[in-house]
LUMMIFI-165746 format. One record per residue (C-alpha): x, y, z. Coordinates in steps of 0.001 Angstrom, whole numbers, plus 500000, padded with zeros to 6 digits. Layout:
N
XYZ...
This chain:
116
500000500000500000501057503526499255501302505941502170499626509330501811502600510929503585505079509205501253503106510102498121502896513728499233506680513807499768507329512025496438505204514512494492506899517487496164510349516038495433509403515257491824508187518822491285511468520134492729513307518217490029511972520606487391513962523776486748512199526787488229509957524783490599510294524262494339508068521483495679506671521468499196504694518702500905502167521332502043501301524826500855504027527245501917502953530234504051503580532783501276503624530906497943505377532545495028505716531739491329507257528307490914506159526957494299504247523664494100502428521463496594500115518434496407496531518462497669494777515177498399491279514873496988488970511878496937489970508278497637487801505915495605487565502137495758487518500106492557484575497709492963486296495030490887489670494957492631488880496454496035491922498705495646491708502386496486492930505132494180493688508606495485493023511717493436495697514390493885496066517918492572499564519307492276499125523067492573501836525255491036501873529015491532502240530898488259503553534376487572500567536659487987500871538511484671498826536589482103501464536473479351504205535573481844502032532765483228501460531403479729505178531538478897506022529887482227503641526988481487504960526629477922508498526277479279507784523764482079504483521948481600505745518766479936508799518494482185506486518717485183504125516079483798507092513796483096508417514361486624505198513346488416504105510581486023506106507836487797503919508444490879500501508441489232498429508740486086498010512369484993494342512900484119494166516632483610496136519861483536494484523235483750495128526828484719492980527803487698492449530538490260493419530005493895491634532261496353493944533500499100493895536188501766495932538297499356493339537878496605492955535542493649496176533975492367496763532192489045497920528596489412498418525503487311496704522370488591497883518924487542495419516229488534496708512685488941495532509363490338497686507136492507497137503658493901496896503337497655
């Protein structure tokens, strides 16, 4: 069985392996462009196998200027997907808005499924 703590640490370390990204196991207190952290979502059981799969979102802070955010994603998206793929199946990638005390922040979310 996979450990949630270990998977969280693995995803943070994998993200840190990409140039320009610093992975954290949890959201840093004041995230800045290039900071990344995993968020655990649902844990669903496969009725056929009885195995659980966890749904994770790797959140990556983007530069807050729209064109800079787009250029940042163009330069790193596939390296980031390649880095986390050994730990789970990447289902989706999408720009999103993260609401914080400092206001809305642009982020990239990479959704992946892992076995538990």
